[in-house]
C-alpha positions in Angstrom: -3.9 -11.4 44.9 -0.1 -11.4 45.4 1.9 -12.2 42.3 3.7 -15.2 43.9 0.4 -16.9 44.3 -0.6 -16.2 40.8 2.4 -17.8 39.2 2.0 -20.9 41.3 -1.6 -21.4 40.6 -2.9 -24.5 38.8 -3.7 -22.5 35.7 -0.2 -21.2 35.4 1.2 -24.6 36.0 -0.8 -26.0 33.1 -0.1 -23.1 30.8 3.6 -22.9 31.3 4.3 -26.7 31.2 2.7 -26.6 27.8 4.5 -23.6 26.4 7.3 -21.9 28.3 8.8 -23.9 31.2 10.6 -26.8 29.6 14.4 -26.5 30.0 17.0 -27.7 27.5 20.5 -26.7 26.7 20.7 -23.5 24.8 22.7 -23.3 21.6 24.7 -20.0 21.4 24.2 -17.7 18.4 27.3 -17.4 16.3 29.7 -14.7 17.6 27.8 -13.9 20.8 27.4 -15.5 24.2 24.4 -17.7 24.9 21.4 -16.2 26.7 21.2 -16.7 30.4 18.0 -17.0 32.5 17.6 -15.0 35.7 14.9 -16.4 37.9 13.1 -14.3 40.6 9.8 -14.3 42.5 8.9 -10.6 43.3 9.9 -8.7 40.2 12.0 -8.6 37.0 13.5 -5.9 34.9 15.2 -6.6 31.6 16.8 -3.7 29.7 19.6 -3.2 27.2 21.9 -1.6 29.9 22.7 -3.2 33.2 22.6 0.0 35.3 19.1 0.9 34.0 18.0 -2.6 34.9 19.3 -2.3 38.4 17.6 1.1 38.9 14.3 -0.3 37.7 14.7 -3.3 40.0 15.5 -1.0 43.0 12.2 0.8 42.5 10.3 -2.5 42.5 12.2 -3.6 45.7 10.9 -0.4 47.4 7.3 -1.4 46.6 7.0 0.3 43.3 4.9 -1.2 40.5 6.0 -2.1 37.0 5.2 1.4 35.7 7.3 3.1 38.4 10.2 0.8 37.4 9.6 1.6 33.7 9.7 5.3 34.3 12.9 5.1 36.4 14.6 2.8 33.9 13.4 4.9 30.9 15.0 8.0 32.3 18.2 6.1 33.2 18.6 4.8 29.7 18.7 8.4 28.4 22.0 8.6 30.3 23.5 5.2 30.0 22.4 4.2 26.5 22.6 7.5 24.6 22.5 5.9 21.2 18.9 4.8 21.8 17.6 5.6 25.3 16.5 9.2 25.1 14.7 12.3 26.1 14.7 13.6 22.5 12.9 10.7 20.8 9.7 8.8 21.3 8.2 5.4 21.7 5.4 3.1 22.8 4.4 1.4 26.1 2.1 -1.6 26.4 0.7 -2.2 29.9 -1.2 -4.9 31.7 -2.8 -3.7 34.9 -3.5 -6.7 37.0 -5.9 -5.2 39.6 -8.3 -3.9 36.9 -7.6 -6.7 34.4 -7.0 -4.0 31.9 -4.6 -3.8 28.9 -3.7 -0.5 27.2 -0.9 1.3 25.4 0.6 4.7 25.5 1.6 6.2 22.2 4.4 8.8 22.7 5.6 8.7 19.1 7.2 11.8 17.7 5.1 14.2 15.6 6.1 16.3 12.6 6.3 20.0 13.1 3.2 21.9 11.9 5.4 23.5 9.2 6.1 20.1 7.7 5.2 19.8 4.0 4.9 16.8 1.8 7.8 17.7 -0.3 10.2 18.5 2.6 12.5 15.6 1.9 12.6 15.9 -1.9 15.4 17.2 -4.1 15.0 19.8 -6.8 13.9 17.0 -9.3 11.2 15.7 -7.0 13.2 12.6 -5.9 13.7 11.4 -2.4 16.7 12.9 -0.8 18.0 10.6 2.0 20.4 13.3 3.3 17.5 15.5 4.1 15.4 12.8 5.8 18.3 11.2 7.8 21.1 13.7 8.3 19.5 17.1 8.4 17.5 18.9 11.1 14.4 18.6 8.9 14.3 15.0 10.1 13.8 16.0 13.8 10.3 15.1 15.1 8.7 16.7 18.2 10.0 14.4 21.0 7.4 12.4 23.0 9.5 10.4 25.5 9.3 12.9 28.4 5.5 13.4 28.0 4.9 9.6 27.7 6.9 8.6 30.8 5.4 11.4 32.8 1.8 10.4 31.7 2.6 6.8 32.7 3.8 7.9 36.1 0.7 10.1 36.8 -1.9 7.7 35.5 -0.6 4.3 36.2 2.2 4.6 38.8 1.8 3.2 42.3 1.7 6.7 43.9 4.6 5.7 46.2 7.1 7.9 44.3 7.3 11.4 43.1 8.6 11.9 39.6 11.7 13.5 41.1 12.4 10.3 43.1 12.1 8.2 39.9 14.4 10.5 37.9 17.0 11.0 40.7 19.1 7.9 39.8 19.4 9.2 36.2 20.4 12.6 37.5 23.1 11.1 39.6 24.5 9.0 36.8 24.6 12.0 34.4 26.3 14.2 36.9 28.8 11.7 38.3 29.5 10.1 35.0 29.3 6.5 33.7 32.0 4.1 32.7 32.6 3.8 29.0 32.4 0.1 28.3 30.6 -2.6 26.4 28.1 -1.3 23.8 28.6 2.4 24.9 32.3 2.2 23.9 31.5 0.5 20.6 28.7 3.0 19.7 30.8 6.1 20.6 33.6 4.9 18.4 31.3 4.2 15.5 29.3 7.4 15.8 32.3 9.7 16.2 32.2 11.2 12.7 28.4 11.9 12.9 28.7 13.4 16.4 31.7 15.6 15.2 29.4 17.4 12.8 27.8 19.3 15.6 29.9 21.3 18.2 27.3 20.8 20.9 27.5 17.0 20.5 31.3 16.9 20.1 31.9 18.7 23.4 30.0 15.9 25.2 30.6 12.7 23.2 34.1 13.3 21.9 37.2 13.5 24.0 38.7 17.0 24.3 42.2 15.9 23.3 40.9 14.2 20.1 41.8 10.7 21.3 39.5 7.8 21.0 37.5 6.6 23.9 38.9 3.7 25.9 37.3 1.2 28.2 37.3 2.6 31.7 36.9 6.3 30.6 34.1 8.2 32.2 31.4 10.0 30.3 30.0 12.9 32.3 26.8 14.8 31.1 26.2 17.8 33.3 23.7 19.6 31.0 21.7 16.4 30.8 21.7 16.1 34.5 20.3 19.6 34.8 17.6 18.9 32.3 16.6 15.7 34.1 16.6 17.4 37.4 14.2 20.1 36.0 11.9 17.4 34.6 11.9 15.6 38.0 10.9 18.8 39.8 8.5 20.3 37.3 7.2 17.3 35.3 6.9 17.3 31.5 6.2 21.0 31.5 9.9 21.6 32.1 10.6 20.0 28.7 7.8 21.4 26.6 7.5 24.9 28.1 10.4 27.0 29.3 14.1 27.2 28.9 14.6 23.6 27.7 12.0 24.0 25.0 13.6 27.3 23.9 17.0 25.6 23.6 15.6 22.7 21.6 13.8 25.0 19.1 16.8 27.2 18.8 19.2 24.3 18.0 16.8 22.7 15.5 16.1 25.9 13.7 19.7 27.0 13.6 20.5 23.6 12.0 17.8 24.2 9.3 14.9 22.4 10.9 11.2 23.4 11.1 10.3 22.9 14.8 8.6 25.8 16.5 7.8 26.5 20.1 4.1 25.8 19.5 5.0 22.3 18.3 6.5 21.4 21.7 3.8 23.2 23.7 1.0 21.3 21.8 2.5 17.8 22.0 0.3 15.2 23.7 0.9 11.5 24.3 -2.2 9.3 23.5 -3.6 6.4 25.5 -4.9 3.9 22.9 -6.7 0.6 22.9 -4.1 -2.1 22.0 -4.2 -4.4 19.1 -5.6 -7.7 20.3 -5.4 -11.2 18.8 -5.4 -14.8 19.7 -2.9 -17.6 18.9 -3.4 -21.2 19.8 -5.3 -20.3 23.0 -3.1 -17.3 24.0 -4.0 -13.7 23.8 -1.7 -11.2 22.1 -1.7 -7.6 23.3 0.4 -5.3 21.2 0.8 -1.8 19.7 -1.7 -0.3 17.3 -1.0 2.4 14.6 0.9 4.6 14.2 2.9 1.4 14.9 2.6 -1.3 12.3 4.0 -3.8 14.9 0.9 -5.1 16.5 -1.2 -5.3 13.3 1.3 -7.3 11.4 2.3 -9.4 14.4 -1.3 -10.6 14.8 -1.7 -10.9 11.0 1.3 -13.2 10.7 0.3 -15.3 13.7 -3.2 -15.6 12.2 -1.7 -16.9 9.0 0.6 -19.3 10.8 -2.1 -20.7 13.0 -3.4 -22.7 10.1 -0.2 -24.7 9.9 1.2 -27.3 12.3 4.5 -25.6 13.0 5.2 -27.7 16.0 5.3 -30.9 13.9 7.7 -29.3 11.5 10.3 -28.6 14.1 12.1 -25.5 15.4 14.5 -24.1 12.8 13.5 -26.5 10.1 13.5 -25.3 6.5 9.8 -26.1 6.4 8.8 -24.0 9.4 11.1 -21.1 8.4 9.7 -21.1 4.9 6.1 -20.7 6.2 7.2 -17.8 8.5 9.0 -16.1 5.7 6.0 -16.4 3.4 3.7 -14.9 6.1 6.2 -12.1 6.6 6.1 -11.2 2.9 2.3 -10.9 3.0 2.2 -8.8 6.1 5.0 -6.4 5.0 3.4 -5.9 1.6 0.2 -4.8 3.4 2.3 -2.6 5.7 3.6 -0.7 2.7 0.1 -0.2 1.3 -2.2 0.5 4.2 -0.4 1.6 7.4 0.0 5.2 8.6 -1.0 7.6 11.3 -4.6 6.6 12.3 -5.4 10.2 13.2 -4.7 11.2 9.6 -5.6 8.2 7.4 -8.2 5.4 7.6 -6.2 2.2 8.4 -8.2 -1.0 7.8 -7.1 -2.5 11.1 -10.1 -4.8 11.7 -9.7 -6.4 8.3 -5.9 -6.9 8.6 -6.1 -8.6 12.0 -9.1 -10.8 11.1 -9.0 -14.6 11.0 -10.9 -14.5 7.7 -8.4 -12.3 6.0 -5.6 -14.6 7.2 -7.4 -17.6 5.9 -7.6 -15.9 2.5 -3.9 -15.1 2.5 -3.0 -18.6 3.7 -4.4 -20.1 0.6 -1.8 -18.2 -1.5 1.1 -19.8 0.3 2.9 -22.7 -1.4 4.3 -24.8 1.3 7.2 -25.9 -0.9 8.1 -22.9 -3.0 8.8 -19.2 -2.4 6.4 -16.7 -3.9 8.0 -13.8 -5.7 7.4 -10.4 -4.0 6.2 -8.8 -7.2 3.3 -11.4 -7.4 2.1 -10.4 -3.9 1.6 -6.7 -4.6 2.6 -5.8 -8.2 1.2 -2.2 -8.0 4.1 -1.0 -5.9 6.6 1.4 -7.3 9.4 0.0 -5.0 12.5 -1.3 -6.7 14.6 -2.3 -3.8 15.4 -2.6 -0.6 18.8 2.2 14.2 18.6 2.6 16.9 15.9 1.6 19.2 15.8 -0.1 22.6 13.3 -2.3 24.4 12.7 -3.2 28.0 10.3 -5.6 29.8 9.2 -5.3 33.4 6.9 -7.5 35.6 6.2 -6.7 39.3 5.1 -8.6 42.3 1.5 -7.5 41.8 1.1 -9.1 38.4 1.5 -5.9 36.4 3.5 -5.9 33.2 5.2 -3.3 31.0 6.6 -3.7 27.5 8.3 -0.5 26.4 10.1 0.3 23.1 11.7 3.7 22.5 13.8 5.1 19.8 15.9 7.9 18.3 15.6 6.1 14.9 19.3 5.8 13.9 22.1 5.5 16.4 22.3 8.8 18.3 19.4 10.0 16.1 20.5 12.9 14.0 23.5 13.1 16.4 22.6 16.7 17.3 22.5 17.7 21.0 20.3 20.7 21.7 22.9 23.2 23.0 22.9 23.6 26.7 20.5 20.7 27.4 22.5 17.5 26.9 19.5 16.1 24.9 20.2 14.2 21.7 17.6 14.7 19.0 15.9 12.1 16.8 15.8 11.7 13.1 12.5 9.8 13.2 10.8 11.7 10.4 12.8 9.5 8.0 10.1 6.9 8.9 7.7 8.7 6.6 7.3 7.5 3.1 9.1 10.4 1.5 7.6 9.4 -1.9 5.6 6.2 -2.5 8.1 3.3 -2.8 11.2 5.1 -1.6 12.9 3.1 1.2 13.7 4.6 4.5 17.0 3.9 6.4 15.9 0.4 7.2 14.9 -0.4 3.6 11.2 -0.3 4.5 8.9 1.3 1.9 5.5 2.9 2.2 2.8 4.7 0.3 0.5 7.7 0.6 -0.9 6.5 3.9 2.4 7.3 5.5 3.3 10.5 3.6 4.8 13.4 5.5 2.4 16.1 6.8 2.0 18.7 9.6 1.4 17.1 13.0 1.5 13.6 11.7 3.1 10.6 13.5 5.3 8.6 11.2 4.7 4.9 10.9 6.8 2.7 13.2 7.7 -1.0 13.5 8.1 -1.0 17.3 6.2 -3.9 18.7 6.1 -4.0 22.6 4.0 -7.1 23.3 2.4 -8.9 26.2 1.2 -12.5 25.8 -1.6 -13.6 28.1 -3.3 -16.8 29.1 -6.6 -16.7 30.9 -6.1 -12.9 31.3 -2.7 -13.2 33.0 0.7 -12.4 31.5 2.9 -15.3 30.5 5.4 -13.5 28.2 6.5 -9.9 27.9 8.7 -9.1 24.9 9.8 -6.7 22.2 12.9 -5.6 20.4 14.8 -2.9 18.5 15.9 -3.3 14.9 13.8 -1.1 12.6 11.8 -3.2 10.1 13.2 -6.4 11.7 11.4 -5.7 15.0 8.1 -7.3 14.0 9.7 -10.5 12.7 11.9 -10.8 15.8 8.9 -10.6 18.1 7.0 -13.1 15.9 9.8 -15.6 16.2 10.2 -15.3 20.0 6.5 -16.0 20.4 6.4 -18.9 17.9 9.5 -20.4 19.5 7.9 -20.2 22.9 4.4 -21.5 22.0 4.8 -23.7 18.9 8.2 -25.2 19.7 7.8 -25.0 23.5 11.3 -23.7 23.9 12.3 -22.2 27.3 12.9 -18.5 27.1 16.7 -18.5 26.7 16.4 -20.8 23.8 13.5 -18.9 22.3 15.6 -15.7 22.4 18.9 -17.3 21.2 17.5 -19.1 18.2 18.8 -17.9 14.8 16.4 -15.4 13.2 15.2 -14.9 9.7 13.6 -11.8 8.2 11.7 -10.9 5.0 10.1 -7.5 4.6 8.6 -8.1 1.1 11.0 -5.6 -0.6 13.8 -6.2 -1.3 12.8 -9.8 -2.3 15.4 -11.5 -0.1 15.6 -13.3 3.2 18.0 -11.9 5.8 19.4 -14.6 8.1 21.7 -14.5 11.1 25.1 -16.1 10.7 24.2 -18.8 13.2 21.6 -20.3 10.8 23.1 -23.7 9.7 24.5 -23.8 6.1 22.3 -26.8 5.3 19.2 -24.8 6.3 20.2 -21.9 4.1 20.7 -24.3 1.2 17.3 -25.8 1.8 15.7 -22.4 1.7 17.4 -21.5 -1.5 16.1 -24.8 -3.0 12.6 -23.6 -2.2 13.3 -20.4 -4.2 14.4 -18.0 -1.6 17.2 -15.5 -2.1 19.1 -15.7 1.2 21.5 -13.0 2.5 23.5 -13.7 5.6 23.8 -10.5 7.8 24.7 -9.6 11.3 22.6 -10.7 14.3 19.6 -8.4 14.9 16.8 -7.6 17.2 17.8 -7.9 20.9 14.6 -9.2 22.4 14.8 -8.5 26.1 12.0 -10.7 27.5 10.3 -12.1 30.6 8.4 -15.4 30.9 6.1 -16.0 33.9 6.6 -19.7 34.8 5.7 -22.1 37.7 9.1 -21.5 39.2 8.8 -17.7 39.0 9.8 -14.9 36.7 12.4 -15.8 34.1 14.2 -12.8 32.7 16.4 -13.1 29.6 18.5 -10.2 28.3 19.3 -10.9 24.7 23.1 -11.2 24.4 22.9 -9.7 20.9 23.1 -6.4 22.9 26.4 -6.1 24.8 25.9 -4.9 28.3 22.2 -5.8 28.6 21.0 -7.3 31.8 18.1 -9.0 33.6 17.7 -8.1 37.3 15.2 -9.8 39.5 14.2 -9.7 43.1 
């Protein structure tokens, strides 16, 4: 069945009028423009960078499916969004395949080198050393992005395009150069000192005369163009076996890292069954471990399903309080139980069950905040990136939600000499010692300890929401530990508060990750609401906007794409 007929079916009309289609004026988030809806009929691509969105949409216009568009956009982001789009990182892809009625996910998360030891990130006294886990080559995990995108192309692409054809736009952009503007300009200026540490990075991302980048300058990446061209011609083998692999290993080891040639040769992406849940008649499809995203998204939705959020009102202190209390419970469980499912036994079935949520719900006081220490007092924690997400829907009813990361902006900021490839510092996502926070303040336990070949725990939450087996919302976000709470709020805003997608994305966000025991809120949250939360016992900290949730809703009038304006230069492109 053609997608146009699907979105105009009676079922879709009933679903969307109940949850996603109602239009109201959208209030802007403080300091950033309001979100704009782009409406189209035959396809939609929403990414954090406009050129990548256009490239994905061009593939859809030529008859490609959502996976083809995702592969093209993913490789393009390695050029146009170097702080997060990447060849030297990893991520997760959630897919809905309309013809088969099948949902699945691709895990292309980085892995630790086989030489990794549990004490790799400790100092001489046995304490966590953040310099080792964030700023040294010990933090570089075996990249998965190239293998993941290549697997998606081979297994789930339309067959209309060779990999070389999908990679070609990225090759052209790298070779001819891209304008330095918007987020690229800001990120290059901020990351300058970190990039300057490595000569191979400085010669690409710093100007030769020592001057700062200015809007309108052109960033040319010839080595990256050559690497991309080789991948297009030879497939993922070009990255994991051969000259590119040799250069990556040499650069990592010269900088003090552990990666060996065998680590690259042995890397494999994994097709997994997604986390599945239900919420008020909708189906939730999201990412399983080694991501904590899908587990705790479903867990929080299960808890909230027992409350009448819609009656409390969008953005009300009462509804925000309940979401915050659900977040505390889920993030406490994240620290205790979550890790690489191939290395530890994660109690997924229990965590996503309705019965467990019912037990947790009874511990929530609807009027008063619960202290973090009273949720899980056995923790040793005492306190307290960069990722990018894109969403794609095609004319055939297929959907892709893809989140990929280098961890921090520009990863470790090290370019493998002669490749143009920035390398990640993802291994900081391990729990270096139980209770020690990572760069995002998230803590973990033994389930997420470093180890040879292990995949560190992630919060990435690419998600597809279905009704009667058909996608109605595709979403996800960057933001480290704040990813899961961002996706939660976009879904709750859409379903419980029946907000149209621009409003659901724009709404001020809150976040609580159990430790530290404080609520982070965006500056657009009204002062009166903050005061009301404080009266309920919450410690509130106002921080910068977070979690650019690039999303697509499938509505009676077509595909509604929203690029979250929290990310400068993002774009929704439809056809």
